[in-house]
C-alpha positions in Angstrom: 17.0 -23.6 15.0 16.4 -22.9 11.3 17.8 -19.7 9.8 17.2 -18.3 6.3 18.1 -15.0 4.8 17.2 -13.2 1.5 18.3 -10.0 -0.2 15.2 -8.0 -1.0 15.3 -5.1 -3.4 13.2 -2.8 -1.3 13.5 -0.9 1.9 13.0 -2.5 5.3 10.0 -0.3 5.7 8.4 -2.0 2.6 8.9 -5.4 4.2 7.3 -4.3 7.5 4.3 -2.8 5.7 3.6 -6.3 4.4 4.1 -7.8 7.9 1.8 -5.1 9.4 -1.1 -6.3 7.2 -2.4 -9.4 8.9 -4.7 -10.2 6.0 -1.7 -10.8 3.8 -0.4 -13.6 6.2 -1.5 -16.6 4.1 -0.1 -15.0 1.0 3.5 -15.2 2.2 3.5 -17.9 4.9 3.8 -21.4 3.6 1.1 -23.7 5.0 -1.4 -20.9 5.9 -4.4 -21.3 3.7 -6.9 -18.5 4.6 -7.5 -15.8 7.1 -10.5 -15.8 9.3 -9.9 -12.7 11.4 -7.2 -10.2 12.4 -7.2 -8.4 15.8 -7.7 -4.6 15.3 -4.4 -3.8 17.1 -2.3 -6.2 15.0 0.7 -6.3 14.9 1.1 -4.9 18.4 2.4 -7.6 20.9 -0.5 -9.7 22.1 -2.6 -9.3 19.0 -3.6 -12.5 17.2 -4.3 -13.6 13.6 -6.9 -16.3 13.2 -6.1 -18.4 10.2 -6.5 -21.9 8.8 -3.7 -24.3 7.8 -3.9 -27.3 5.4 -5.6 -27.8 2.1 -9.4 -27.7 1.6 -11.4 -29.6 2.7 -8.8 -30.7 5.3 -8.4 -27.4 7.0 -7.5 -26.8 10.7 -8.3 -23.4 12.3 -5.5 -22.0 14.5 -3.8 -18.7 15.5 -0.6 -16.8 15.4 0.3 -14.2 18.0 2.6 -11.2 17.8 5.2 -11.2 20.6 7.4 -8.3 19.4 7.0 -5.5 17.0 9.9 -3.1 16.4 9.6 -1.8 12.8 11.4 -1.7 10.5 13.9 -4.0 12.2 12.4 -6.9 14.1 9.1 -8.8 14.5 8.5 -11.9 16.7 5.7 -14.4 16.3 4.3 -17.4 18.2 2.9 -19.5 15.3 0.5 -22.3 16.0 -0.1 -25.2 13.6 -1.6 -28.1 15.5 -1.4 -31.0 15.5 2.2 -30.4 14.4 2.8 -27.9 17.2 4.0 -24.4 17.8 7.1 -22.4 16.8 8.8 -19.2 17.8 9.6 -17.1 14.7 11.8 -13.9 14.4 11.9 -11.8 11.3 14.7 -9.2 11.1 15.7 -6.7 8.4 18.8 -4.6 7.9 19.6 -2.0 5.2 21.7 -3.2 2.3 23.2 -1.2 -0.6 20.7 -3.0 -3.0 17.7 -2.9 -0.6 17.6 -4.9 2.6 18.7 -8.2 3.9 15.9 -10.1 5.7 16.4 -13.0 8.0 13.9 -15.4 9.4 14.7 -17.7 12.4 12.4 -20.4 13.5 12.4 -23.1 16.2 9.8 -25.5 17.4 8.6 -24.8 20.9 5.7 -27.2 21.6 4.2 -30.3 20.1 5.3 -33.4 18.2 7.8 -31.4 16.1 10.0 -31.0 19.2 10.3 -34.8 19.5 11.9 -35.2 16.0 15.7 -35.0 15.6 16.6 -31.3 15.5 18.7 -31.8 12.3 15.5 -33.0 10.6 13.2 -30.3 11.8 15.7 -27.6 11.0 16.2 -28.9 7.5 12.4 -29.0 6.9 11.9 -25.5 8.4 14.8 -24.1 6.3 13.2 -25.4 3.1 9.8 -24.0 3.9 11.2 -20.7 5.0 13.2 -20.2 1.9 9.9 -20.2 0.0 8.3 -18.0 2.7 11.0 -15.4 2.1 10.6 -15.6 -1.6 6.8 -14.9 -1.2 7.5 -12.1 1.2 10.0 -10.5 -1.2 7.5 -10.7 -4.1 5.0 -8.7 -2.0 7.4 -6.2 -0.6 9.2 -5.6 -3.9 6.0 -5.5 -5.8 4.6 -2.7 -3.6 1.9 -4.5 -1.5 0.3 -1.9 0.8 2.4 0.9 -0.7 5.7 -1.0 -1.2 9.2 0.5 -1.4 8.7 3.0 -4.2 5.9 5.5 -4.5 4.4 4.1 -1.3 1.8 5.7 0.9 1.9 6.7 4.5 -0.3 5.0 7.1 -3.9 5.6 6.5 -3.5 7.1 3.0 -4.8 5.5 -0.2 -2.6 5.1 -3.3 -3.7 5.4 -6.9 -5.4 2.0 -6.8 -7.3 2.8 -3.6 -5.3 0.5 -1.4 -4.7 1.9 2.1 -1.4 1.6 3.7 -1.5 -0.4 7.0 -1.0 1.7 10.1 2.1 1.1 12.2 1.6 0.1 15.7 3.5 1.9 18.4 7.0 0.3 18.8 6.8 -2.2 21.6 9.1 -4.9 22.7 8.5 -8.2 24.4 11.2 -10.0 26.5 13.8 -11.5 24.3 13.5 -15.1 23.4 16.0 -17.1 25.4 17.1 -18.7 22.2 17.9 -15.4 20.6 20.0 -12.4 21.5 18.4 -9.3 23.0 18.0 -6.2 20.9 21.0 -4.6 22.5 23.2 -7.5 21.5 22.1 -7.7 17.8 25.1 -8.1 15.5 24.4 -4.7 13.8 23.9 -1.2 15.1 20.4 0.1 14.8 20.0 2.9 12.4 23.6 2.7 11.4 23.2 0.6 8.3 26.1 -1.5 9.4 25.9 -5.1 8.1 26.4 -8.1 10.4 28.3 -11.3 9.6 25.1 -13.0 8.4 24.6 -10.2 5.8 27.9 -10.6 4.0 
């Protein structure tokens, strides 16, 4: 299982505003090339993004599904990228004195990637997700969809006319067996207490 973290100089809410906008998915996810469609109820669990992976003209159409949405703390995704396979991805954010610490955890769940030695797949995923977090930070810190400072509330337009993405009602899917449940997270929700991975 590959784990990456990055300090972002914005609030967790700013990060989750980016995650809530499915049309921004190929901007921050390494490997995704373009969006084809976003379910109207994204990012609620069960909603899907329809995107393409690869480089034109060798593009493959696939989907990513939301499996958990608990802003501004946790999001779960089932990402498809066939013929490579599928992966379970968790994105978590906790407050930090300089903004927030964001962690992404990913493990292959189906397909040829599961057949490779785990040490190899984890190393490849970790390198890719370091860049994914860098892109996500650029969007969140830069104020995409309202950003951390001077942001708009859901449904309101800012000075440029961009409309903040609406937040879906908090909803939880069953915890991934490879991850701890929400109750066992290594930080107290809403307390601002940092966990061991944030130090």
